N, C-alpha and C positions, 0 to 999 in steps of 0.2 A: 504493500500500500504506500509506504514511504517512497519507494522508487518511482511509483507511478505519479505521485504528487510532485516529486522533484523534476521528473521528465516533463510534466505538463507545464511547470513553472518556467523551465528553460526554453521550451518551444514557444511559450507565450511572450518571451522577451526578457525574462529575468536574467540578471547578470550572473548570479550565483545563488546557492541556497545553503542554509545551515540547519542541521538537525537540532532538536531540543536538547538542552544540556550543554550547549557550546559555551566556551569561555570568552572573555574579552579579547584574548590573544588571537582567537580564531577569526575575529572580525577584521583584524588589521589588513591582511593581504587583499581580501575581497573589496574592502572599502578603498584601499589604495588603487587597485586596478580600475574600479568604477570611476573614481575621481579623475584619474589620468585619461581614461577613455572620454569622459565628458569634456575635459580641457581640449583634447585633440579635435573633438567634434565641433566645439565652439570656434576654435582657431580655423578649422577648415571652412566653416560656414562664413566666417568673416572674410577670408581671402577669396573665397569662391565668388562672392558677390562684388568684389572690387573691380573698378575700371582701371586696368593696369597697362595702358598704352605704352609700348616701348620697354616694358619690364618683363623679362622671361627668366626662367630658372626654377629648379625644383630641389636644390640642395637644402640641407638642414639649416644652414646659415641664412639662405634666402628666405626660407619659410619663417624663420624668427624675425627677420627684417620686415616681412610682409605683415606679420602679426602686429608688430609695433606700428606699422603704417596704418593698419585698420583701427587700432586704438586711438592713434593721433587724429585720424579723419573723423572719428565719432565725437570728438570734443572740439573746443575752440581755444584751447590753451596754446601757449608758445611752445614751439618744438625746435630742438637742436638736432640736426643730422650730422653725424660724423663719419668720416671715411676718407681713404686716400684719393688722390686725384685720379679720375677715370673710373670711379666706382658707381657713378650715376646719381650723385646727390640731387641734382636738379630734376632728374626724372622722378625721384621719390617725392620731392617737394611738390611737383606738379600733380602727382598722383594723390597726395594728401589733399590738395586743393580740389581736384576733380571729384573726390569722394566725400567732401565735406558739405555742410549746409551753405557754404559760401561759393559753391561751384558756379553759380550764375554771375558772380562778381568778377572783377579783374584779378589777374595774377601778374603782379609787377615784380620784375627781377632787378636787383641792384647788385652789381659786381663790385664789392667793397675794395677789392685789390686794384681796380681800375679807376676809382674816383679821384679826379684831380684835387689836390689838397686845397687849392685856392677857391674851388667851386663846390666842395663836398657839401657844405651847409645849404647852399642854394639848390643843389640838385636833389637833396633829401627833403628839405622843408619849403622850397620855392622862394620866390622873392617878389617884391613890389617894384613897380616902375621907379627908376631913379635911385635904387638902393646902392648901385655901384656902376662904374663905367661900363656901358654896353647893355645895361638893364633898361631897354627901351619900352618894355611893357611888363605887366604882371605875368608871372608864370607859376603854375602849380608844380610842386615837387613830387617826388616819388611817393612820399607818405600820403599825400592828399589823393594822388591818382589811385592808390590802393583802397580807398574808401569803399566799404561793402565787400571787399575781397581779401586777398592774401598778399602780404608783402614778403618777398623772399630775399633775404640778405645772404648772398653767396660769399664765402670766405669772410665771415664776420670778424674773424680774428685780425684781419688787416685794417679794420676801421680805426681811424685815429682815436686815441684815448679821450681827447676833448669832445669828440662827437659821440663817443660811446656814452659819456656822462649825460649829454643832452638827450640822447636817444632813449636812455633809460626812463627819463621823465616823460617823454612822449609815449612810451610803452605803457607806463602806469596811468597817465592821465588821458591818453588818446586825444591830446590837443597839443598845439605847438604854435609858434609865432614865425611866420615867414621872414626872411631877411629883409629889413627895412619896413616891416609891418608894425602896426600899432595894436592890432587886435589878435586874439587867439583864434586859431582855426581848428576845427575838430575833424577827426578821421577815424571811422570805425573799421579797423583792419585787424587781421589775424597775422601774427608774425611766425614765419618759419625761417630759421637760420641754418647755415651749413658751414662746416670748417673741415680742412684736412689736417688740422693740428691735433696733437695728442692732448685732449682736454684735461687729462689727469695731471699734466705738467703745467697747466695754467696757474699763475699765482692766484692765491685766494684773497689777497689784500691789494688795495690800490685801485686806481680808476680803470685799469684794464682787466680786472679780475673777472674771469669767465664772462666775456662780453655779452651783454644784453640778456643773459639767461637768468640772472637773479631777480629781475623785476617781476616776474610772473609768479613767484613763490615756488610752486612745483612745476618744473619744466621737463616734460618727457624728452628722452633722448633716443634717437634711432641710429644705431651703428651699422654701417654697411660692410659686408665681408669684402676682404681685399680682392678676392678673385671674381667679384661680381661683374666687373667691367667686361670680361670676356663673354658674358652672357647677355650683354646689352647690344642692340642692333647698331648703336652709334655712340660716340663720345663727344661731349661738348669740350671746348678748349680748356675750361677750368674745372668742370665737374665731371 
């Protein structure tokens, strides 16, 4: 009778069964297997529904990265993507945007390593007519252009320390003052940043400590596997 009941339970979808008189120790392995199975099913469901244009691969490291991507896309918090040059950081940033609630908004890319030092503030925050020589009209900066969407700071570790400090306030307040402007301008954007630096070696004190990541409180981090570039259909010059 016991065997028939156990057989019926298994064929009906039960994970395992225990006979009366079992000890707490007998519960450990069945529960551990059930929990692990559930985690794998949830992870598979997350990644299966993702829009992953340009991202291919099935290794364990890629699956972990995709699971992190799915978690990041389901929230609106700041995200830091780490990985060596050529691992596809911008691809992952775009995937986070496309799978988020901000998918209908703009995706604005800022290459921090290529920002001219004398124009970096103007390019990020915009300027008002007459703010400096050559400013013949008002111009919106990248932060304003990202309103309603995602701002992607590529190689954020290259951003000048003085701008990092100003940007942290923008990240917290979601408002800023254009160069030469008298009034604050607001922008509702989600920040995704990327770096090829080893973040464990970033200093924890000073203006350049973990650029832009501390302002959001808890900042998810997605680390891309070193070999993932070989499984990407193309590489961007810096990501």
